[in-house]
C-alpha positions in Angstrom: 133.6 -20.7 -42.6 133.8 -24.0 -40.6 131.6 -25.9 -43.0 133.1 -24.2 -46.1 136.6 -25.3 -45.0 135.4 -28.9 -44.5 133.9 -28.9 -48.0 136.9 -27.3 -49.7 139.8 -28.9 -47.9 139.7 -32.4 -49.3 142.4 -34.9 -48.3 144.3 -34.0 -51.4 144.1 -30.3 -50.6 145.2 -31.0 -47.1 148.2 -32.8 -48.4 149.2 -29.8 -50.6 148.7 -27.5 -47.6 151.1 -29.6 -45.5 153.6 -29.7 -48.4 153.5 -25.9 -48.8 153.7 -25.1 -45.0 150.1 -23.9 -44.4 148.8 -27.2 -43.0 148.8 -26.0 -39.3 147.3 -22.6 -40.1 144.5 -24.2 -42.1 143.8 -26.8 -39.4 142.3 -24.1 -37.3 139.6 -23.6 -39.9 138.6 -27.2 -39.6 137.6 -27.0 -35.9 134.0 -27.5 -35.1 131.2 -29.8 -36.3 131.7 -30.5 -40.1 128.0 -31.3 -40.4 126.9 -27.9 -39.1 126.2 -25.7 -42.1 127.5 -22.1 -42.2 124.7 -19.6 -41.7 123.9 -16.4 -43.5 124.2 -13.7 -40.8 123.3 -10.0 -41.0 126.6 -9.1 -42.7 126.3 -11.8 -45.4 122.6 -11.0 -46.0 123.3 -7.2 -46.4 126.2 -7.9 -48.7 124.2 -10.3 -50.9 121.2 -8.1 -51.2 123.3 -5.1 -52.2 124.9 -6.9 -55.1 123.8 -6.4 -58.7 125.6 -9.6 -60.0 127.3 -12.8 -59.0 129.2 -15.7 -60.6 127.7 -19.2 -60.5 129.7 -22.3 -61.0 128.4 -25.8 -61.7 129.9 -29.0 -63.0 129.0 -30.9 -66.2 128.2 -34.6 -66.3 131.7 -35.1 -67.7 133.3 -33.2 -64.8 134.1 -29.9 -66.5 133.5 -26.8 -64.4 131.2 -24.2 -65.9 130.8 -20.6 -64.7 128.0 -18.2 -65.6 127.4 -14.6 -64.7 124.1 -13.6 -63.3 123.1 -9.9 -63.0 120.1 -7.7 -62.1 119.1 -4.8 -59.9 120.5 -4.9 -56.3 118.3 -7.3 -54.3 117.5 -9.6 -57.2 119.1 -12.4 -55.1 116.7 -12.7 -52.1 117.8 -14.0 -48.7 114.8 -16.1 -47.7 116.3 -17.2 -44.4 119.7 -17.8 -42.8 120.2 -20.9 -44.9 118.4 -20.1 -48.2 118.9 -17.8 -51.2 116.6 -17.6 -54.2 116.1 -15.6 -57.4 114.0 -15.6 -60.5 115.9 -16.8 -63.6 115.0 -15.0 -66.8 115.4 -16.3 -70.4 118.9 -15.9 -71.8 120.7 -17.6 -74.7 118.7 -20.8 -74.2 121.8 -23.0 -73.9 120.5 -24.2 -70.4 124.0 -25.5 -69.4 123.6 -24.7 -65.7 120.1 -26.1 -65.7 121.3 -29.3 -67.3 124.2 -29.6 -65.0 122.0 -29.4 -62.0 120.1 -32.5 -63.1 123.3 -34.5 -62.6 124.8 -32.7 -59.6 123.0 -30.0 -57.6 126.2 -28.7 -56.0 127.2 -25.1 -57.0 129.6 -22.4 -55.9 128.8 -18.7 -56.0 131.1 -15.6 -55.9 129.5 -12.3 -54.8 131.8 -9.4 -55.6 132.1 -5.8 -54.4 134.8 -4.4 -56.5 134.8 -0.8 -55.2 135.4 -2.0 -51.6 137.4 -5.0 -52.7 135.2 -7.6 -50.9 134.3 -11.1 -52.0 131.9 -13.6 -50.4 132.1 -17.2 -51.5 129.1 -19.5 -51.1 128.8 -23.3 -51.5 125.2 -24.5 -51.9 122.8 -27.1 -53.2 120.7 -25.7 -56.0 117.1 -26.6 -56.9 115.1 -25.3 -59.9 111.4 -24.8 -59.4 108.5 -24.2 -61.8 107.1 -20.6 -61.5 103.5 -21.7 -62.1 103.7 -24.4 -59.4 105.4 -22.1 -56.8 103.0 -19.1 -56.9 103.8 -17.9 -53.4 107.6 -18.0 -53.8 107.3 -16.6 -57.3 105.4 -13.6 -56.0 107.9 -13.1 -53.2 110.8 -13.0 -55.6 109.0 -10.8 -58.1 109.5 -7.5 -56.2 113.1 -7.4 -57.5 114.0 -9.3 -60.6 116.3 -9.1 -63.6 115.0 -7.7 -66.9 113.7 -10.4 -69.2 111.1 -13.1 -69.4 110.8 -15.0 -66.1 111.5 -18.7 -66.8 112.2 -20.5 -63.6 113.0 -20.1 -59.9 116.4 -20.9 -58.5 116.6 -21.9 -54.8 120.0 -22.3 -53.2 120.4 -24.2 -49.9 123.6 -22.7 -48.4 126.1 -25.2 -46.9 129.2 -23.1 -46.6 130.3 -19.4 -46.8 133.7 -17.7 -46.7 134.8 -14.1 -46.8 137.9 -14.0 -49.0 141.0 -11.9 -48.9 140.9 -8.6 -50.8 144.4 -8.9 -52.1 144.5 -8.7 -55.9 140.9 -7.5 -56.3 141.1 -4.5 -58.6 138.6 -1.8 -57.7 136.0 -1.2 -60.4 133.1 1.1 -60.4 129.7 1.1 -62.1 128.3 4.2 -64.0 126.1 5.0 -61.0 128.9 4.7 -58.5 131.1 6.9 -60.7 128.3 9.4 -61.1 128.0 9.8 -57.3 131.7 10.0 -56.8 132.2 12.6 -59.6 129.2 14.8 -58.6 131.3 17.2 -56.5 133.9 17.5 -59.3 131.2 18.3 -61.8 129.7 20.9 -59.5 133.1 22.5 -59.1 133.7 22.5 -62.9 130.3 24.2 -63.4 131.2 26.8 -60.8 134.6 27.5 -62.4 133.0 27.7 -65.9 130.5 30.3 -64.6 133.3 32.3 -63.0 135.3 32.2 -66.3 132.3 33.4 -68.3 131.8 36.2 -65.9 135.4 37.3 -66.1 135.4 37.2 -69.9 132.2 39.3 -69.9 134.0 41.9 -67.7 137.0 42.0 -70.0 134.9 42.5 -73.1 133.1 45.5 -71.4 136.4 47.3 -70.8 
């Protein structure tokens, strides 16, 4: 997270870190070339493509942070290469706040969450919106896994920094599919016990 730290640790942030006693520890994260972008390695790529949602933050022209949720089937966010993510944006409530924000400032922050395993990957990137009709090759590449809805535009994210975050305080949460898999042995055992009870009742009635 060398590049991520250089982006996140502004002079003001560094001052607070020194005030609170973490300045020396955080200094270690600033070693290395600040202009060398963090790369998406195999672990990051696998984590991102397994996610069915993420949170996307942009900034309004007036400086207010704005956060949106993006969801779809696992793999709807495609890892194009070690420095680029992309996905197809589908029509939503038509407020277009993020789209408008990006016309003023292309910097965004993403949170990819794995609640069951209490893992979080933070990404800082530069976002670009592309026209589907004009980017036929990329559009086709992204079309194999896409969110439900009417495709409206392509979002391309040029990654600058990444950071795996501490799992502390992440509450485990499970999707219906994850719960179904976890509870399958329990359901099978209940079915077995129900069958045994029915057999015992039948024997008692025959006496």
